[in-house]
C-alpha positions in Angstrom: -100.8 -111.5 -85.1 -100.8 -113.7 -81.1 -104.1 -115.2 -80.0 -103.4 -115.1 -76.2 -106.4 -116.9 -74.9 -106.8 -116.1 -71.0 -110.2 -117.8 -68.8 -111.3 -116.4 -65.9 -112.0 -118.3 -62.6 -113.8 -121.2 -64.9 -115.7 -123.6 -62.8 -116.9 -127.5 -64.6 -114.1 -129.4 -66.1 -115.7 -130.0 -69.2 -115.5 -126.9 -70.4 -111.8 -126.6 -70.2 -112.0 -130.0 -71.6 -113.3 -128.5 -74.9 -111.9 -124.7 -74.8 -108.9 -126.8 -75.3 -110.2 -128.9 -78.2 -111.5 -126.9 -79.5 -108.5 -123.5 -79.2 -106.2 -126.5 -80.6 -108.9 -127.0 -83.8 -107.9 -123.2 -84.3 -104.5 -123.4 -83.5 -104.3 -122.1 -80.3 -100.4 -123.3 -78.8 -101.0 -122.0 -74.8 -103.7 -121.5 -72.5 -103.8 -119.7 -69.6 -106.5 -119.4 -66.4 -106.4 -117.0 -63.7 -107.8 -118.7 -60.3 -109.6 -121.8 -61.9 -111.7 -123.6 -59.5 -111.6 -126.7 -61.6 -109.2 -129.1 -61.3 -107.8 -128.9 -64.7 -106.7 -132.6 -65.0 -109.6 -133.5 -63.3 -110.6 -136.4 -65.3 -113.6 -135.2 -66.8 -111.1 -131.6 -68.3 -108.7 -134.3 -69.9 -111.6 -136.7 -70.5 -113.2 -133.7 -72.8 -110.2 -131.4 -74.1 -109.6 -135.6 -76.7 -106.3 -134.6 -78.4 -105.6 -131.5 -77.0 -104.7 -132.5 -74.0 -101.6 -131.2 -73.6 -103.0 -127.1 -73.9 -104.1 -127.9 -70.3 -101.2 -130.2 -68.9 -98.9 -126.5 -70.4 -101.2 -124.1 -69.2 -99.7 -121.7 -67.2 -101.9 -120.0 -64.2 -102.3 -116.7 -62.8 -103.4 -114.9 -59.1 -104.7 -112.5 -61.1 -106.3 -110.7 -65.0 -104.2 -107.9 -64.7 -100.8 -110.0 -63.8 -102.2 -112.4 -67.7 -102.5 -109.4 -70.0 -99.6 -108.1 -68.9 -98.1 -109.0 -72.2 -100.9 -107.7 -74.5 -101.4 -104.7 -77.3 -105.5 -105.4 -76.8 -106.6 -106.5 -75.2 -110.9 -108.2 -75.7 -113.5 -109.2 -73.1 -116.3 -111.3 -74.3 -119.9 -110.9 -72.5 -123.9 -112.4 -73.4 -125.0 -109.4 -71.8 -124.7 -105.8 -73.4 -124.1 -102.5 -71.7 -123.6 -98.8 -72.2 -121.1 -98.0 -69.4 -119.1 -95.3 -71.0 -116.1 -96.5 -69.2 -116.2 -99.7 -70.9 -114.7 -100.4 -74.3 -117.0 -100.5 -76.8 -119.0 -103.3 -78.2 -118.0 -104.7 -81.3 -119.7 -108.2 -83.0 -116.8 -111.7 -83.7 -116.4 -110.5 -87.0 -116.0 -107.0 -86.5 -113.5 -107.4 -83.3 -111.7 -109.2 -85.9 -111.7 -106.4 -88.6 -110.5 -103.7 -86.0 -108.0 -105.6 -84.3 -106.5 -106.6 -88.7 -106.5 -102.8 -89.3 -105.1 -101.3 -86.1 -102.0 -103.9 -84.5 -99.4 -105.2 -86.8 -98.5 -109.2 -87.2 -96.0 -109.4 -84.4 -99.1 -108.3 -81.7 -100.8 -110.1 -79.2 -103.8 -110.0 -78.3 -105.4 -110.5 -75.4 -108.9 -112.5 -75.9 -110.0 -112.3 -72.4 -113.2 -115.0 -71.8 -115.3 -114.9 -68.1 -116.3 -117.5 -65.6 -118.7 -120.6 -66.9 -121.1 -119.5 -64.4 -120.9 -115.7 -64.1 -118.9 -114.3 -66.7 -117.1 -110.8 -66.2 -117.5 -108.6 -63.9 -118.1 -105.0 -64.8 -114.3 -104.1 -63.7 -113.0 -106.2 -65.5 -115.1 -105.6 -68.3 -113.6 -101.9 -67.7 -109.8 -103.1 -68.2 -110.2 -104.3 -72.0 -109.9 -102.1 -74.8 -113.4 -103.7 -76.6 -114.9 -105.8 -76.0 -117.1 -108.8 -77.9 -120.7 -109.6 -77.6 -122.4 -112.4 -79.7 -125.3 -111.5 -80.8 -127.6 -114.7 -80.2 -130.9 -115.4 -79.3 -132.8 -112.1 -77.0 -135.0 -114.8 -75.6 -131.6 -116.4 -74.4 -128.0 -114.5 -74.9 -126.1 -116.3 -72.8 -124.0 -119.0 -74.2 -121.2 -121.3 -73.1 -118.1 -120.0 -73.1 -117.0 -122.7 -74.7 -119.0 -121.6 -77.7 -118.2 -118.3 -77.2 -114.3 -119.5 -77.6 -114.9 -121.2 -80.9 -117.0 -119.0 -82.6 -114.6 -116.7 -81.8 -111.3 -118.4 -82.6 -113.7 -119.3 -85.6 -113.7 -115.6 -86.9 -109.9 -114.8 -86.0 -109.7 -117.7 -88.5 -111.5 -116.9 -90.9 -110.0 -112.9 -91.5 -106.4 -115.4 -91.5 -105.6 -111.8 -90.2 -105.1 -109.7 -93.2 -103.1 -106.8 -92.7 -101.9 -104.4 -94.9 -98.8 -103.4 -96.2 -97.3 -100.9 -93.6 -94.4 -102.5 -91.5 -93.6 -101.0 -87.8 -90.4 -101.4 -86.0 -92.1 -103.1 -82.7 -91.5 -101.7 -79.5 -89.4 -103.4 -77.0 -91.0 -103.6 -73.2 -88.3 -101.6 -71.8 -89.5 -99.0 -74.0 -93.1 -99.1 -72.6 -91.6 -98.7 -69.1 -89.3 -95.6 -69.6 -92.6 -94.4 -70.8 -94.7 -95.7 -68.1 -91.7 -94.3 -65.6 -92.2 -91.0 -67.5 -95.8 -90.7 -67.3 -95.9 -91.0 -63.1 -92.9 -88.9 -62.6 -94.9 -86.4 -64.6 -98.5 -86.6 -62.9 -96.4 -87.5 -59.2 -96.7 -84.0 -57.6 -99.6 -82.8 -59.9 -102.6 -82.1 -57.7 -104.7 -84.8 -59.9 -107.6 -85.9 -57.3 -107.8 -90.3 -58.3 -103.8 -91.2 -60.0 -104.5 -94.6 -60.2 -107.8 -93.6 -62.8 -105.7 -91.3 -65.1 -102.5 -94.0 -64.5 -105.0 -96.6 -66.1 -105.9 -94.6 -68.6 -103.6 -93.9 -70.0 -101.9 -97.2 -70.4 -104.9 -98.1 -72.1 -104.4 -94.9 -74.6 -100.6 -96.6 -75.3 -102.4 -100.1 -76.3 -105.1 -98.8 -78.1 -101.8 -96.4 -80.3 -100.5 -98.7 -81.3 -97.4 -95.9 -80.9 -93.7 -97.2 -82.5 -90.8 -96.8 -81.4 -90.6 -93.7 -82.7 -93.4 -92.3 -80.8 -92.7 -93.6 -78.1 -89.2 -91.6 -77.4 -90.5 -87.9 -78.7 -93.4 -88.8 -75.5 -90.2 -89.7 -73.1 -88.0 -86.1 -74.0 -91.8 -84.2 -73.5 -92.1 -86.4 -70.5 -88.6 -85.5 -69.2 
């Protein structure tokens, strides 16, 4: 199971450095940033990264969050504020989130963990893109943690649980097979009288990520849609 740590729009070099450092502590091999405001190679970013400088230097940069999410099998948002918006995924503690993905996803899965801005976090639309959300149970009088501290807690829980899996072996679905299914679905609803087709497509894509269909399931759905 691979963790893909995606940091959205970080503002401060210090946090970039600390995130790189703690990521290396827990075995993260690559970092992903979306439209960073901070200079990733600035003096403070490099200084506070300590011996994880290569994670910053080799980080991948995206212009849009959606681009960073394309190869993830499940998306985990993070927020310091618990919300009850029905459009958002369920809220879990870090430990609960680890157990959730360990039961539902196999060892070949890519788990996207989306970290919000150091000053404003993730907005509602960004959280809606995620399948589930992590909320760390902190002091209600001061519940919002520094993003580097949140990363440390979340990665620790994943490391502690060690990705315990069942013995069920599932054949991994190829990306082109998923693309074929999505194309079939798009053609299916193209001429239907649906008011908001964009939302329908979005929900269908999220359903695919959460259901973890195998190769047989994918091809059966393609046949049905055709």
